[in-house]
C-alpha positions as CSV (number, residue, x, y, z in Angstrom):
1,M,-5.8,45.7,63.4
2,A,-3.7,48.0,61.1
3,V,-1.1,47.3,58.5
4,I,1.9,49.3,57.2
5,G,3.4,47.5,54.3
6,D,4.2,47.1,50.7
7,E,1.4,46.6,48.2
8,D,1.5,42.8,48.3
9,T,1.3,42.7,52.1
10,C,-1.5,45.2,52.3
11,V,-3.5,43.4,49.5
12,G,-3.1,40.1,51.3
13,F,-4.5,41.4,54.5
14,L,-7.2,43.4,52.7
15,L,-8.3,40.2,51.0
16,G,-8.3,38.5,54.4
17,G,-10.9,41.1,55.5
18,I,-9.0,43.5,57.8
19,G,-9.4,46.6,55.7
20,E,-11.8,49.3,57.0
21,I,-12.4,53.0,57.2
22,N,-13.5,54.5,60.5
23,E,-16.1,57.2,61.1
24,K,-13.4,59.8,60.5
25,R,-12.8,58.3,57.1
26,Q,-9.3,57.1,58.2
27,S,-8.2,53.7,56.8
28,N,-6.4,51.1,58.9
29,F,-3.7,50.4,56.4
30,M,-0.9,52.2,54.5
31,V,0.7,51.0,51.3
32,V,4.3,52.0,51.3
33,E,5.7,52.7,47.8
34,K,9.2,53.5,46.5
35,D,8.7,57.2,46.9
36,T,7.0,57.1,50.4
37,S,9.0,59.1,52.8
38,T,10.2,58.0,56.2
39,A,8.3,60.9,57.7
40,D,5.0,59.7,56.1
41,I,5.6,56.2,57.5
42,E,6.3,57.6,61.0
43,E,3.3,59.9,60.8
44,C,1.0,57.0,59.9
45,F,2.5,54.8,62.7
46,K,1.9,57.5,65.3
47,R,-1.6,58.0,64.0
48,F,-2.3,54.3,64.4
49,L,-0.9,54.4,68.0
50,T,-3.6,56.9,69.0
51,R,-6.6,55.1,67.5
52,D,-8.9,53.3,70.0
53,D,-10.0,50.9,67.3
54,I,-6.5,49.5,66.7
55,A,-5.0,46.9,69.0
56,I,-2.4,45.4,66.7
57,I,-0.1,47.2,64.2
58,M,1.6,45.0,61.7
59,I,4.5,46.5,59.8
60,N,6.9,45.1,57.3
61,Q,10.2,44.9,59.1
62,I,12.0,46.8,56.2
63,Y,9.8,49.8,57.0
64,A,10.0,49.3,60.8
65,D,13.8,49.7,60.4
66,R,13.2,53.1,58.9
67,I,11.3,54.3,62.0
68,R,13.1,52.1,64.5
69,S,13.6,54.8,67.1
70,T,9.9,55.6,67.1
71,I,8.9,51.9,67.4
72,D,11.4,51.4,70.3
73,K,9.8,54.3,72.2
74,H,6.4,52.6,72.1
75,L,6.4,50.6,75.4
76,L,2.7,50.1,75.9
77,P,1.2,46.6,75.4
78,V,-1.6,48.0,73.2
79,P,-1.4,48.5,70.4
80,T,1.0,45.7,70.0
81,V,3.5,46.2,67.2
82,L,4.3,43.1,65.1
83,E,7.1,43.2,62.6
84,I,6.5,40.9,59.6
85,P,8.5,39.9,56.6
86,S,7.7,41.2,53.1
87,K,7.9,39.3,49.8
88,E,11.3,40.9,49.1
89,H,12.8,41.0,52.6
90,A,13.1,38.1,55.1
91,Y,12.3,38.6,58.7
92,D,15.3,39.1,61.0
93,S,14.4,38.4,64.7
94,S,17.5,40.2,65.9
95,K,16.0,43.6,64.8
96,D,12.5,43.0,66.3
97,S,11.9,45.4,69.1
98,I,9.3,43.3,70.9
99,L,11.5,40.2,70.8
100,K,14.5,42.2,72.2
101,R,12.3,43.3,75.1
102,A,10.9,39.8,75.7
103,H,14.4,38.3,75.6
104,G,15.5,40.9,78.2
105,I,12.6,40.0,80.5
106,L,12.8,36.2,80.0
107,K,16.6,35.8,79.9
108,P,17.6,33.7,82.9
109,A,19.9,35.4,85.3
110,V,23.5,34.2,85.1
111,R,24.7,32.8,88.4
112,H,28.4,33.2,89.3
113,R,30.0,30.8,91.8
C-alpha cells in the first residue's frame, strides 16, 4: 500500500502501520506540501506504479486532480488507485476515475422500443 497525501493523511496512515521503506530505501508515502510541484506528484505516482510491493495507491483527490490525465491512463487493476478525501477537501465521486470506469461497465443498457 502507498499514500500520496497531505501531512494529516500521511500521518494517519503511518500511525496505522502502513509506512515502510523497501530494500532500495524508497518509502511508500509522499507528503504533499504547499510548494510540492505537480511534476513531483506525478513522478512519485509513476514510481509507485512500477513497484512490485505496492498493490494499492491511495491519493488525496485534490492531488489526483492535479495529475488526472496520468491517473486516467492507468488501466491495470493492480495497483489499484483509490482517491480519498483530505481534511480540507471533501470527496467528489464525479471526479473519481475508477468510479467513472465502473459506472461505464455496470451501467445498464438503455432499451429503445
